[in-house]
N, C-alpha and C positions, 0 to 999 in steps of 0.2 A: 483732301485737295479737290477743288472744283475742276471738273473736266473742261479742257480748253474748247473754245468755239472757233469757228472759221473767222479769219480777220474781216473786219468791216472795211470794205473798199473805200469808204468815205473818211475813215479815220486818218489823222495825221501820221506821217511816217514815224517809225520807232527810232528814237535817237540813242537810247540806252536800253538794252534788252536784258533785264535781270529776272525774267520770268522763271527760268530754271537753267541749271547747268546742262540739262538735256538739249538745250539750244546751242551748245558749243558746235563749232564748225571745223572741219578738217583744214589744216593749213596747206599751203602750196606744197611744202616739203612732204607732208603726209600723203597728199594726192599723188605726188610723183612716186612715192614708195608703192602705192597701190597699183599704179600703172605698170610698174616693173616686176610685179609679183610673179613668182613661179607657181602655177596652179595645176590642179588635177581634179579628179572626181572625189569630193570630200566624203560623199556617202559610202564610197568603197575604200576609204582610207588612203586614197592616192593623191591627196593634195599636200605637197611638201610644206607649204607655208602654214597651213592649218595644223599639220602634225607637229611642226616645230613650235608653234605657239602653245599648243596644248601641253607638250612636254615641258616647256619653259614655265608655264603657270603652275603645273603640278609640282615641279621642283621648288618653285617659290613658296608654295603653300605647304610643302612637306607631305604631299599626297601621292598615291601610287599612280593615278591616272586622271585624265581630264578630257572634256569634250567641248567643242565650239558650238555655240547656239546663237540664234539671231537676237535674243533679248534676255534681259534679266528675269522678266516675268516667266518666261518659259523655263529658266533655270529653277526658279522657286517651285513651279508647278510640277516639273519632272521630279524634283527632289521629294516633294510630298507624295507623288504617285509611287515612287520607289520605296520610301520608308513606311508608308501606311497602306491600310486596306479600308474599303468602304465601312463606315460606322465608327472609325477610330476618332480619337480626340487629339488635336494638335494644340499645344500651349504656345501662345505668342502674345506680345504686348498688344493692348487694345488699339493702339495707334499704328500698328504695323502695316506694311505695304500689302501683305497677303490678305489682310482684312479690308482695307479701305481703297485699294487701287488696282485690284486684279479681277474685277468684274464678277466676284463670287466664284472664281474658278476652283478653289479648294473643294467646295461643295458640289459644283457642277461637274467637275472632272474626276476628282478622287473620292467624292462622297464622304468627306471627312467633316467634322465639326471643329471649329476653332474655339478654344477655351481662352477668352481674353484675360490677360494679366494686367494689373495696374502698377504704376510706378512713375516717378518724376522723370522728365526728359526722355520719354520713350523707352525707359529701361526698368527692369524689375529686380528686386532684391532676392537673395537666397531664401529668406523667410517667406516671401510671396510664392515662390515655386513650391516650397515645402508644404505650405497651406493648401495649394491647389492640387497636390497629389492625393489620390484616394486609393483605397484598397481595391485590388483586382478581384473581380467576381462576375458571375453571369448577369448581374443586375446593372453593371456599369459598362460604359464604353471603354475599350482599351485605350489608354494613354500611350501613344507610340512615338511622339516627336515633340521636341521643344525647339522653337525658332527664335533667333535674335536678328536684329538689323544693325549693321555696322557701316557707317555711322547711323544714328537714329534720326531719320529725316524730320518727322513731326516733333521730335524731341529737340529740334533746333540744330541739327547737324552735330549732336553730342556724340562723344566717343565713349564706348563701353570701356571701362578700366579693365586691364588684363586680369587682375585678381578676381573681379566680379564675373568675367566671362568664364574663367576656369572653375569657379565655385558652382555656378549654375549648371555647367556642363557635367561636372563630377556628380552632383546630386542627381541630375537627369539620368546619367548612365547607371548609377547605383539603383535607380528605380526602374530600370529596364527600358528607358526611352532612348531613341536616337537623337542626335543634335544636328541642327542645320543653321548655317550662318548666311543670311542675305547680305552679300558683300557689295551692294550697289556702289558705296563710296568707301570701300575697304582701304584703299591706298590713301585717301584723305585721312583716315584714322591712323594709319601707320606713320604717315609723315608728321601728323600733329603730335602723336604720342612718343615717337621714337622707338616704338616696339616693332620688331621685325615681323614680316608677313607670316613666316612659318611659325613663329612663336605665338602670334595672335590666333592662328587657325588650328593650333595643335590639338586642342580638345574637341574639335568639331568634326563630325563624321562626314559632312558635306559642306561645301562653301563655294561661292562663285564670285567672280569679279566682273564688273561692268566696265566697258571701255567707252561708252557713249556719253559720259557725263564730263567730269573734269579732265579726263584723259583725251577727249576731243575726237574720238573715232566716230564715223557715221553709223556704225552698227556693230553689234557683237558683244557676247559675254562668254566667259569660260567657267564651266561647272567642274568641280574637282571632288574626288573622294577616293576610296580604295577601288581596286580593280573590279571587285564583284558589284559594287555600287554603279560604276560607270558602265559595266556590261548590261546591267538591268536598265540603266538610263537610256542606253542606245535603242532599246525596243520602244520606249516611250517617245524618244526623239523621232523615231520612224512613224509612230502612230499619230503624233501631233503635227507632222509635216515639217519638222525642224531639220531634217537631213537635207543637205545642200549639194550642189555640184561644184563648179569652180569657185569656191569660196575663198581661195587664197588672196584675192584682191582685198577682201574685207579683213582677213587675218593679218595682212601686211600692215594695214592701218593700226591694228592693235599692237603689232610688234614695234612699229614706229613709236607708238604712245609709250610703251614700256622703256624704250631707249631714250626718249626725249622729254616726255611730259609728266614724269612722276615727281622729280625733285621740284619742278616749278609749281606744284600744287601749293607749296608754302607761299607763293606769291598770291594765289587766290585767298588763302587764309589771311594774309596781311591786308589785302584789300577789303575783305569782309570785315575785319576788325576796324578799319578806317571808316567804312560805311556805317557800322554800328555806332562808332564814336560820334560821327556827324549827326546821325538820326537821334541819338540820345540827347542832343542839344535842342531838338525841336520840341517845343511845348506840346504836351498831350500824347506823345508817342512813348509807349512802354517797350523798350528794346531789350531783347535777350542777348547778353554778350555771347558772341559766337565762339565755338571751339574750332570750327573748320571753315567751310566756304558758304554756309547758309546763314542768313540773317533774318530773324523773326521779330516782328513788332506787333503789338496789340494797339488797336486804334479806338478802343471803346471810350477812352477819356475825351475823344473828340466828338462824342455823341454820333458816331459814324459806324457803319458796318464795313467789313473788308471789301465787299464787292463794289460799294460806292467809292471807297477810297481808291481802289485799283482802277476804276473807270476814270476818275479824275486824273490819275497819274498817266494813264494811257492817252488821254486827250492832250497831255503835255509832252508826249513822246517817250514816256518811261513805262516799260512793261514790268509788272510785278505779278505775283500769283496769290490767289485766295486760298488760304489753308484752314479756314474756320470762319465762324460768323464775324468775328472781329480780329482775326489773325491774318497778317500779311507776310509773305516771304519774298526775299530777294536772294537769288542764287548767283554766285560769282564764279567765273570760269575763265579759260585761257584767252577768249576773245574780248574780255573786259579789261580796260586800261585804267590807270590811275585817274586820268581825265574823266573817264566815264563815271567813276565813283564820285568825284567832286560834282559832276553835273547832276547825278542822281540826288545827291544831298540838296543841291540848290533847287531842283524841281520840287522835291517834297517840302522843303522849307517854304517855298512860295505858295504852294497849295494850302498848307496849314495856316499860313498867315492870312490868306483870303477867307478861310473858314467857310467853304461853300456847302458844307454837309448838312443833310437833313437829320432830324432827330430819329433815334432808334424807336421802333414801335414794338 
């Protein structure tokens, strides 16, 4: 994913923002819940709203304990720091967030090496993990952790099937590895698949849930695992500056999201499917049918790169994101309406019909 730049003050106003579900905004009702939150010193365990949220998420996931953190990236990095030691190998898909979107933090902070695995839709098969495992010895780096991303972002918002999750976790445990699930869009996966959160997380030693995407909160993620894992995670939370004070106002938004914004994720999935159907009718666009709220399309048949395509869309008031040389992504979330989806299809159709693109070099 290409890093965002500061908005151009001369650009036309954005009419439809499909850049990412991270651009979701808290509703009036969520903001009211934040204003009314009971708060205390989170760092000392005295914030009742944070404590309630952590207990709730731990119970949802079937884990012993949980902790509230500012971001999902911090969840991933703390999990790696707890599970691994400098010089260890971490197995993850080559398109995973920890490789492509966390600033090299696994190497910079934990001193670990990521061993990239291949596979379609951001997922890898059991055989791929088996082939990546090697005998332990003084000549090889210890393989200590296997990570998955649910849903797989660069895989098109694809949902890991439960059996596949269980299989790779079982093999990893048998080989002596811990397992970690990046749950940035975990509830999108559970709503799309019908698999319960606890069932989906059962085989994973650590897992986290992000509240700032489709759930619409302005900040916050919760990392869960057994009590020993969370105890160790607290030291890293302190070291990294993740411990907070009166964080209950943010946790209240997450509580509101769990109460009101989970079931409606299916509306995002429905709108993403409609967007994909509309774009599939535009000549030259290769659209990946979405499983959840992310819609990917390849623009190479237009003789265009993704950055050029996204720039033309932005000039028409439509924000999209660049995910590769010719790969464009649209993210659907709670602030996007049916009318927004239809307008997005109209804008893209008009752009392609004009065919303003330069040739690829």
